[in-house]
C-alpha positions in Angstrom: -8.2 -3.3 -7.3 -6.7 -3.8 -10.7 -3.4 -1.9 -10.8 -3.2 -2.2 -14.5 -6.4 -0.8 -15.9 -5.8 -1.9 -19.5 -4.5 -5.4 -18.8 -8.0 -7.0 -19.1 -8.6 -5.7 -22.6 -11.6 -3.6 -21.5 -9.6 -0.4 -21.1 -10.3 1.9 -18.2 -12.7 4.5 -16.9 -12.1 7.8 -15.0 -13.7 8.3 -11.6 -15.9 11.2 -12.8 -17.4 9.0 -15.5 -17.9 6.1 -13.0 -19.7 8.5 -10.6 -22.4 9.1 -13.2 -23.4 5.4 -12.9 -23.0 5.3 -9.1 -25.1 8.4 -8.5 -27.8 7.2 -10.9 -27.9 3.8 -9.1 -28.3 5.6 -5.7 -31.5 7.1 -7.0 -32.8 3.5 -7.2 -31.9 2.9 -3.5 -28.6 1.1 -4.0 -25.9 1.8 -1.5 -22.5 3.2 -2.7 -20.5 0.7 -0.6 -22.3 -2.4 -2.1 -21.6 -1.2 -5.6 -17.9 -0.8 -4.8 -17.8 -4.2 -3.2 -19.4 -5.8 -6.3 -16.7 -4.2 -8.5 -13.9 -5.2 -6.2 -13.0 -1.6 -5.4 -12.0 -0.1 -2.0 -14.0 2.7 -0.4 -11.3 5.3 -0.9 -11.1 4.9 -4.7 -13.7 7.7 -5.4 -11.8 10.3 -3.4 -9.1 10.7 -6.1 -10.8 12.2 -9.2 -7.6 11.6 -11.2 -7.7 7.9 -10.5 -8.6 5.4 -13.2 -10.2 2.0 -12.7 -10.2 -1.0 -15.0 -12.9 -1.7 -17.5 -13.5 -5.1 -15.8 -14.3 -3.3 -12.5 -16.9 -1.1 -14.4 -18.3 -4.2 -16.0 -18.8 -6.0 -12.7 -20.4 -2.9 -11.2 -22.8 -2.6 -14.0 -23.7 -6.3 -13.9 -24.6 -5.7 -10.3 -26.4 -2.4 -10.7 -28.5 -2.9 -13.8 -30.6 -5.9 -12.5 -30.9 -4.3 -9.0 -32.2 -1.1 -10.4 -35.2 -2.8 -11.9 -34.9 -0.3 -14.8 -34.7 -1.9 -18.3 -33.5 1.6 -19.5 -30.9 2.2 -16.8 -28.3 3.3 -19.3 -30.6 5.7 -21.1 -31.9 7.2 -17.9 -28.4 7.6 -16.5 -27.9 10.4 -19.0 -30.1 12.6 -16.9 -27.2 13.0 -14.4 -24.7 14.2 -17.0 -22.7 17.3 -16.1 -19.5 19.0 -17.3 -17.6 17.2 -14.5 -18.8 13.8 -15.8 -16.4 14.2 -18.8 -13.5 15.5 -16.7 -11.7 18.4 -18.4 -13.3 17.3 -21.8 -16.7 18.5 -20.4 -15.4 22.0 -19.9 -13.5 22.0 -23.2 -16.8 21.1 -25.0 -18.6 23.8 -23.1 -16.2 26.5 -24.3 -16.2 25.5 -28.0 -17.7 27.9 -30.5 -20.4 25.6 -31.7 -21.7 22.0 -31.7 -19.5 20.9 -34.6 -16.3 22.1 -32.8 -17.5 20.4 -29.6 -18.0 17.1 -31.4 -14.4 17.3 -32.7 -13.1 17.8 -29.2 -14.8 14.6 -28.1 -12.8 12.6 -30.6 -9.6 14.4 -29.6 -9.8 14.2 -25.8 -12.2 11.3 -25.0 -9.3 9.2 -23.6 -9.3 11.5 -20.6 -12.8 10.1 -19.8 -11.8 6.5 -20.5 -11.3 4.2 -23.4 -14.4 2.0 -22.9 -15.1 2.8 -26.6 -13.9 4.9 -29.5 -15.7 7.7 -31.2 -15.3 8.7 -34.9 -16.8 11.3 -37.1 -17.9 10.4 -40.6 -19.2 12.9 -43.2 -21.9 11.7 -45.6 -23.2 14.3 -48.0 -25.0 17.0 -45.9 -25.1 14.8 -42.8 -22.5 14.2 -40.1 -22.3 10.9 -38.2 -20.8 10.7 -34.7 -20.1 7.0 -34.1 -19.3 5.3 -30.9 -17.7 1.8 -31.0 -18.1 0.1 -27.7 -15.2 -2.0 -26.4 -17.3 -4.2 -24.2 -18.8 -7.5 -25.5 -21.0 -8.5 -22.5 -24.5 -8.0 -24.1 -26.1 -6.5 -21.0 -23.3 -4.1 -20.2 -22.8 -3.1 -23.9 -26.5 -2.3 -24.4 -26.6 0.1 -21.4 -23.2 1.7 -22.2 -24.3 2.5 -25.8 -27.6 3.9 -24.6 -25.8 6.0 -22.0 -23.1 7.4 -24.3 -25.5 8.4 -27.1 -28.1 9.8 -24.7 -25.5 11.7 -22.7 -24.1 13.3 -25.9 -27.6 14.6 -26.8 -28.5 15.7 -23.2 -25.2 17.5 -22.7 -25.4 19.1 -26.2 -28.8 20.5 -25.5 -27.6 22.1 -22.3 -24.5 23.5 -24.0 -26.5 25.4 -26.6 -29.6 25.9 -24.5 -31.8 24.3 -27.1 -34.0 21.3 -27.4 -32.7 20.5 -30.9 -32.9 16.8 -31.9 -30.5 14.7 -34.0 -31.7 13.9 -37.5 -31.7 10.2 -36.6 -30.1 7.7 -34.1 -28.6 4.4 -35.0 -28.3 1.8 -32.2 -26.7 -1.7 -32.5 -28.9 -3.6 -30.1 -32.4 -4.8 -30.8 -35.4 -2.6 -30.0 -37.1 -3.2 -26.6 -40.1 -5.5 -26.8 -42.4 -3.0 -25.2 -43.8 -0.1 -27.3 -43.7 2.0 -24.1 -39.9 1.5 -23.8 -39.4 2.4 -27.5 -41.4 5.6 -26.9 -38.9 6.4 -24.1 -36.1 6.4 -26.6 -38.1 8.6 -29.0 -39.0 11.0 -26.3 -35.4 11.4 -25.1 -33.8 11.7 -28.6 -36.8 13.4 -30.3 -36.1 11.7 -33.7 -36.4 8.4 -35.5 -34.5 5.6 -33.8 -33.1 2.7 -35.9 -32.4 -0.4 -33.8 -30.5 -3.5 -34.6 -28.0 -1.6 -36.8 -24.4 -2.5 -37.6 -23.1 0.5 -35.7 -24.2 3.1 -33.1 -24.3 6.8 -34.0 -25.9 10.1 -33.9 -26.7 11.6 -37.3 -26.9 15.4 -37.3 -27.5 18.1 -39.9 -25.2 21.0 -40.7 -27.7 23.4 -39.0 -27.2 21.6 -35.7 -23.4 21.6 -36.1 -23.5 25.4 -36.5 -25.5 26.1 -33.3 -23.5 28.4 -31.1 -22.8 27.4 -27.5 -23.9 29.7 -24.6 -20.6 29.4 -22.6 -18.1 29.7 -25.5 -14.9 31.3 -24.4 -12.0 31.1 -26.9 -9.3 32.1 -24.4 -10.5 29.7 -21.7 -10.7 27.0 -24.3 -7.0 27.4 -25.2 -6.0 27.1 -21.5 -8.2 24.0 -21.0 -6.7 22.3 -24.1 -3.2 22.9 -22.8 -4.2 21.3 -19.6 -5.9 18.4 -21.4 -2.8 17.9 -23.6 -0.6 17.6 -20.5 -3.0 15.1 -19.0 -3.0 13.0 -22.2 0.8 13.1 -22.1 0.8 11.8 -18.5 -1.6 9.0 -19.5 1.0 7.9 -22.1 3.9 7.9 -19.6 3.7 4.2 -19.2 3.8 3.6 -22.9 6.9 3.0 -25.1 7.9 6.0 -27.3 6.9 4.0 -30.3 3.4 3.5 -28.9 3.1 7.2 -28.1 4.1 8.0 -31.8 1.4 5.5 -32.9 -1.3 7.2 -30.8 -0.3 10.6 -32.2 -0.4 9.3 -35.7 -3.9 7.8 -35.2 -5.2 11.1 -34.0 -3.7 13.1 -36.8 -4.1 10.7 -39.7 -7.6 11.6 -40.8 -6.4 15.1 -41.6 -3.6 13.7 -43.9 -0.4 11.9 -43.4 1.3 13.6 -40.4 4.9 14.6 -41.3 7.7 13.7 -38.9 8.1 17.2 -37.7 4.3 17.4 -36.9 4.6 14.2 -34.8 7.7 15.5 -33.1 5.9 18.8 -32.3 2.9 16.9 -31.0 5.2 14.9 -28.6 7.2 18.0 -27.7 10.5 16.6 -29.0 12.8 17.5 -31.9 12.6 15.6 -35.2 16.1 14.3 -34.6 15.1 13.0 -31.1 12.0 11.4 -32.6 14.1 9.4 -35.1 16.8 8.5 -32.5 14.3 7.2 -29.9 12.4 5.2 -32.5 15.7 3.7 -33.7 16.6 2.8 -30.1 13.4 0.8 -29.9 14.0 -0.9 -33.2 11.3 1.0 -35.0 10.8 3.8 -37.5 8.3 6.4 -38.5 7.4 4.6 -41.7 7.1 1.2 -40.0 4.7 2.6 -37.4 2.7 4.4 -40.1 2.4 1.3 -42.3 1.4 -1.0 -39.4 -1.2 1.5 -38.1 -2.7 1.9 -41.6 -2.9 -1.9 -42.0 -4.6 -2.3 -38.6 -7.1 0.5 -39.2 -7.9 -0.7 -42.7 -8.8 -4.1 -41.5 -11.0 -2.7 -38.7 -12.8 -0.4 -41.1 -13.3 -3.1 -43.7 -15.2 -5.1 -41.1 -17.6 -2.2 -40.6 -20.0 -2.1 -43.6 -21.2 1.3 -42.5 -17.9 2.8 -43.6 -17.5 3.4 -47.3 -14.3 3.0 -49.3 -14.1 6.8 -49.6 -14.3 7.1 -45.8 -11.6 4.6 -45.3 -9.4 6.4 -47.7 -9.8 9.6 -45.7 -9.4 8.0 -42.3 -6.1 6.5 -43.4 -4.8 9.8 -44.7 -4.8 9.0 -48.4 -5.6 11.8 -50.8 -6.7 9.5 -53.7 -8.4 6.1 -53.8 -5.8 4.6 -56.1 -3.1 5.4 -53.5 -5.1 3.5 -50.9 -5.7 0.6 -53.2 -2.0 0.5 -54.1 -0.9 0.5 -50.5 -3.5 -2.2 -49.5 -2.4 -4.5 -52.3 1.3 -4.1 -51.4 0.7 -4.9 -47.7 -1.9 -7.7 -48.1 -1.2 -9.1 -51.6 -4.8 -8.5 -52.5 -7.2 -5.6 -53.1 -9.7 -4.4 -50.4 -12.5 -6.0 -52.4 -10.7 -9.4 -52.5 -10.0 -9.1 -48.8 -13.7 -8.6 -48.1 -14.6 -11.6 -50.2 -11.9 -13.7 -48.6 -13.2 -12.9 -45.1 -16.9 -13.0 -46.3 -17.5 -9.5 -45.1 
C-alpha cells in the first residue's frame, strides 16, 4: 500500500468513499478481496474508516471494476448506494444544514475529508448557481465514471436530504454522450433535466428556488458540533504539511469571500498573529508572498477554463474591482489577462 497517498499526484480517497464503489461492484458479483488485490491493498485496509488510500490505488481498482461490471454506466449507477456515511462527517454536516444552498457551501468547505480526487467550486451566474467539479484524474475511463458518480451522487443525496424529487436546471458533463439513445435516457431519467455532454467543464446548474429548499434533518446545534469535529479532522490532515502550506490552504478557502487578513488566517489556524508571522519567517516565507503566489497560480488555472468569466476570476481571487485584478496580473506576469490568453492560445 502506498504510504504517501499524495505522492502519485492523484491525491487520496477516504475509506467511506472507497466503499461506495466496492459495495456497488459487489452487486455485479465481484468479490471484495479481488478488488483489493487489483488495487494493491491489503484486506485489513477497510477496517479503519479514518484511513486514506492513494488515488493511484483507487484508479487501479476502478480500472479492474468497470470492465468486470459490464455496466457502461457504472459510475452513474453507483450513486444509488450513496448514504451520509459515504461522505464521512461531511455527509452529516450537509444533512444538518438549513437548506440546499448551505449544504452546497459545506461541500466546498469540507470535501477534503472525503478525498481530493477533485475540487468543487461554486460560481454564481445571474439567477443560476453552478456547482462545478474538476476531476484530478486523467485516465479517460476512470475520469468518465468518477464525474458521473460525483454529479449523480450530489443529486441523489440532495433529494434524500430535502425529501423531494426536485431536478437541477441542467447538467454539464465533460465527456462525450454515450452512443446509445438508451444510455442517454438513463442520464435524463436520473437527473430529470437537460444533459449537455462534451462540455468544457462538469457541473450542476440549479435555480434559487432549489437552493432555498429546506432540509428535513436540519439541526443548527448539531451542525455546529459536527463542524467543530470536521475542523479538527482537517487540521489533522494538514499535520504533515509545512506551516506555509497550511497558511496557503487556509487562504485558498477564504479568498473568494475577500482577502483574508492576517488575524483571520491566524484565527483559522488557532495561533496568534505574532506566531503566524514568526513561523512563516522561520520557513523563509511571508503572508504576502504566499498570497501573491496563490493568486498567480489560481489566476492561471482559471484562465485555462473558458467557463469562468473575468468577473468570476476577480471574485475567486478576492479582488473587489476588476481594475485591481488587472493591475495585479500585469505586475506579476508583465502582461494583461487578455494578452496571457492570446499568448497561450486559450
